[in-house]
N, C-alpha and C positions, 0 to 999 in steps of 0.2 A: 581532475576534481572528479568524484564519484557521486552518481546517483542513486538515489532507492526509490524503495514504497516500502508504505507499511501494511503487513496483518494478509491480506489474501490478494490472491493473481484471478485479474479478469478473463475468462477464455483458456483456463488452462484447465486441464481434466485432473481431477485427480488431490483439488487443493482446498477444496469445504473442509470451513473447522465446523464440528459434531459441539452443538451446545444443549445444555440438559439445564430443563426442569427443577426446582425443586424438590418436587414432590416426584418424580421421577430417582430422582438420585440415591440409586442403592448401588450396592459394592460393585454387581457386577455389570451394570450402564454405565457405574462412570470408569471401572476398568475398559470396556469397549471403546468409550469414545475415546480414552486417551488413548487408546493402541492408533484409535482412528486419525486422532487429531496429529499423532507423532509420525504417522505415515505420510500425512499429507505437507507435513512440514519437511518432511524426506523430498516430498516430489517438489514442494517449493524451493529446495537448494539446489536441486539437479535443474530446476529451470531456471534460477539465475545466475547457474555457472554455463548452462549453454547460453544465456542471453548475453553474457559479461556484464553481468551486474554485483557488482562489490559493496550492497550495501542493502539491508532488509531490517524491517522490525518484526518481532515476532508476535503474534498475537497473544495478549495476556489469558487468551481463553483455551491454550494452547492441553491447560492440564483444567479442567471446570474444577470451578469452588476450588482455589488451587491454594487457596490459604485461609479454607473455614474446615470446620470441624466435621461438617456433611462429606466431606470425601475423606474418607477411609481405607482409600487407595496408597500403597505405599509405591509409588510411582516410582522414586529414585531408585527402590533393588529391583522394581518386576521389569521395569523399560529402562535398564543401565546399556545393558548390551546395542540398542537402539540406538538412544542417546548419543554413548560414545563413538557409534560409526556415523551418526549425522554430524555430530563435533569434528569430528576426523576430516570430512567431507569441506566443512566450514573453514578451518583452517588451513586446508591444504588449498582452499580454491581462493584465500585473502579475501573473504567473505568479511565483515562487518556486522555484526546483528545485535541487536540493543531492543528495548521492551519499554514500554509507555504505560505503568497503570492508569486505572480511569477515571472520574472524578470524583469519587467515593473515598481516592487514599486521600484522607488530608491528614497531613504531619501535623499542620500547627491547630487545629481544633480546640476550641477550648474541653469540650466533653471528651475526657480522658480515655470513655473508652471506643470513640472513635479515635481517638492517639492510638490505643491500641491494634486496634484492628490496620492500621494504616502500618504500622511495625510489622506485625504479622503479611500484609500482603506485599511490602519490600520485601522481607526474609524469604516469602516463595518466590517474588521475579529475582534474587542475587539464587536460591537454591536451583532453580530452571538453568538460569547459565551458567552456574557450575556445575551442573551436569552435565551441559555440550562441551566442559572444560576451554572455553575461550577467554580469552585474555580481557587485562583489566578495562580496553578500551569499548568492550560490550558493555554499554551503558542502561541505567534506568533513567529515563525523564520523566521528571514530577514539577506540577507546578506548584508554587507554594500554600495555595489555597484560599483560606475565605482570610478578609481583611476582621470583620467582626467588628467594625464602626472605630478600631483604630491601626491603621496601618504599620505604624512605629512597633506597637505591643506585637502584633501579628507576625513582623518578622523576625523578633527577638524571640518570640515563641517556637519559631521556625528551626531558630538556631539551636535553642535551646535543645529539642527532642533530637536535631541531627548528629548533635555529640553523642546523644545514648546511645544512637545505632549501633548495632554490632558493626566493625572494621570492615567485613567482607562485602556489608549494605553501602558504607559510605565511599570504598574504592570503585563502586561502583555509579553510585548516583548521583544525578548529575539537572540541575535546575534549568526552567524555560519560563519565558516572559509570557505573560497572561493577555486577553483582550477586555480586560475592564478592569482589572485593581493592580498586579504587579507588574511596572513597566520594567523595561532594561536597566534602568539607571536604578531601579531598586532590588535588581538582582544582585548587581555587579557591588552594591552597596554590604549585600550581604556575604557574598564572594570575599569582601574583606576579612570580614569576622570567621568564618567556616571555610576557606578554599574551597567550596566546591565550586565547577566548571559549568559555567553558565550558554547554555543553547538558545540563540541566536532566531525566533519565529518573525519571519518577515510581514508576513500578514497581520500578527498580534503586535507587531511595533506599529504598524500604518496606522489601526485604531488607537491604540495607547501609546503614547511615547512621550519623553519628555520632551523642556521645552526645544529642544531641536533636535527635530525630526531627523537630518540624517542617516540614512540606514546606513551608507558603508561606514562613517564613522563609528557607528556602535556594533558593527557587528565587526570592524578589525579592533576594539575596545571589549567585547569578549572574547577575542582571539586568546589573549593574554591572560585568560582566566584559565587556559588548556594548557596543562603540563605534557611532558613524553610521554608519562606513563598514561595518560587516557587518552592517546593517540590524538588524528587529527581534528582541529575544530568540526564540531555537529551544526549545520543548524538547520530549519526547516523552514521550506519557502513553498506558499502559496498562491495562489489568486481569487479577490475578489469574485463570488459570483452574480451576475448582472442581477437586479432588482428581486436579491433574496438579502436576508437579515446579516449585517453585517459579521464577517467571521466566516459567512458561508460558502465553503469550497467550490470549487467550479467542477464541473463534470471530466474534462481535459485541461490539462497545461496549455493556452497558448504560446506556440513555438517562439513565434516573433517579441514576443514581449519576456518571456524566459531570457535569450537570447540579447537582450536590452540589456535585463535587469543585471546578468552576471556578467557582461562586461569588464564592470572595473573589480570583481572578485579574484582576490588570491589564489591561484592555481591548487591547493593543495587543501582541499575545502571537501568535506564529504556533507552531500544538498542530501537532507529526505524531504522529498515530497509526498506534500499533503492533499489530495485529489480524491476524485470519484472513481475517476479510471484507471485509478492506482498504477498496475505494472506496465499500461499502455503506453501513460505520459511517458514513465520512464525509460522504455526502447524508445520513443520519439525523440527524448534529448539526445541518449546516450549519440543517437545516429549524430545527432545535429553535430555533437562538439569529439565526435571520436577521429582520432589521428587517420586509421583507416578508412576514405575516404572510395569506395565503391559500390557501384548499384545496385550490387549482390545486395546488400542490404535492404535496400530500399525496395526490390521484386522480393525479399520474403516477407517484408512488411505485407504490401500489395498483397500478396494472397493471402494474408489474413480476414486484408478489408476488402478485397476487391467486390463482394456480393453485398454487403454491406453496403458500399458506396453505391453499385447498379441499383438500389432499392431504393435509397435517398435520391438521388441525384444521376441518370444515366449519361447528363453530356459532360460532367464532372469525372465518373467513369471513363469517359472517350478519352476526354483532354489527359487523364494518369495514363494512361495505355500510349498515347503519344506522346508526355512527357519522358516516358521510360523507354523508346524507342531509340536512344544514342545513348549506347553503352558502356561513355567515354564520361559520360556526366556523371553530377551528384548534384541531381535539384531539391535536396532535401525540403530547403524552408518553401519553398512553391509544392512538393510533394503534399508535406503535412495539411499546409493551408488548404490545401485542394480539400483534402479528407474534412476539415474541421469546418471550412465551409456546406459541405454535402452535411454534414452530421446538425447543420442548423438547419435543414428541410427538414419541412413535413412532410413524410410517406404519401404519397395519394395509393389509393387500388391499383392501379392499372404497373405502377412502378412495382408494387408488392409480387403482383401476381408473374411479371415478366423478371422477375430476383427469382421468384421460388420454382420456376418452369425451366431457367438456367439453370438451377442447381438440381433441380428434375431430373435433368439431360442427363447427369454424371450418375445418376444412382438407377435409373429405370433398365438400363441391361442388365443389372444382377439384382432386381427386382422382383419379385413374387407374383402370382395376378395379382391377388390380395391385397397386397400393398401398393398395385398401380392404383386398385379400383378405389381405394382410400385416398389413393392422393387425388383424384379425379373429385371425388367427393368431397373433401377438404376445402379442395379451392374453389369447388363450385358455391360452399358452403359462404369459405371466406366472401368471392365475391360477393354474396346474398347479404355479407354482413351478419351470418348464424354464428361464423366463427370468429374467434381472435386471430390476430398476424399469431400471435405468441406461439398459440395452438398448433396453426402450420407449422411454423418454424421448429416445433419440438416434435410433430411427427418425424421432419423431415432428419433432425439429429440422430432418433431412435434408429432413422432405416440405415443412415450411416453409418453409427456406430454398429451396427449389426450386420453389418458390410466389411467394416473394417475398413471403412475409407480416412484414414489419415489427414489427408489434404482437406475432405470436405466437418471433417472432425475438430480440425481446428482453427476454422473459419469462425469468424466474430458473430455473423450474420446470422447465426446458430447457436455457437457457443453462448452468448449474454442469456440465452436463456434456458440452458443445457442442463 
């Protein structure tokens, strides 16, 4: 089983995607943004390789206004070398990359202008994956679109538009069940007409399912729609956030629930996690199912989480330190359960000050006198309620970066805010 994340990497320097407003979309600004975004993609692929992540969704915004006449940059030519190099890394590492156009890419729209824009967008996504020279298993995931008062007619309209698409687009296009209109049974009937593979989304299925809800049955039915040339069956997995609107994703994947859910799934499966903490949940889930169960994986994770946990729940911090003392054990579920429990705590001023002082202990040795005064001033202002916790962390992050402190620079305690 391969487990992946979508678009953005939390706590990984150099991976931010730059967005451009329409009014700022001149040729030079767009070219600069594309260069920055391609570099960010390169960094994300390097991160995936380092973390043994073999499934990744590339942001549609990698090329700002990629399918719009606003973009006058010949990005396929201007950045051919960079894209070829990244594509080589992807293939050599065995990473499967995909893309997922947004909600405004509606292939079955009644308005033909909307359809033309959707086709242009699919052509752009195909061109980007082609520029990486990835195989046909690099898919473009799309929802069917709107019902427009008649679901059957809307499905027929999708099929009609699909068969008119360029072959290069059809080779990559797959469809996904949604949470309101088109359930997995609808998509399987569409597959019978046009042979398009079906991505099974677990949360969407829980909210919008045929009479028979059994998710495993429908997952296996979708599996039949994937040919050898399409690659492994791909599904989307997410969990419903408590007290949020139906379909809202959780902040993190609850590991115990995930392990229960996958128990009956096929081994050969690509699972895209849709969750707010992105790569953090992926590393968590990979560590839980990996065959090489060594404490080193958890110690590496602890180095990233420890100061955040110290701030949230000092008692959990002590518990995890004790948990990791047995070097022959691999308490992966207990480890992440403790981190999840800590994240549910409300940060108190006292705990925040304690964590900040611990972090400053690493930085103080090489800090300038001015930085030392600044820290004392900022800490006092925070205690008095005149400075936010985020601002305090941003200061610590700047100092850590200036000192080239990779241990702290990678810490989630600061990286979530830097």
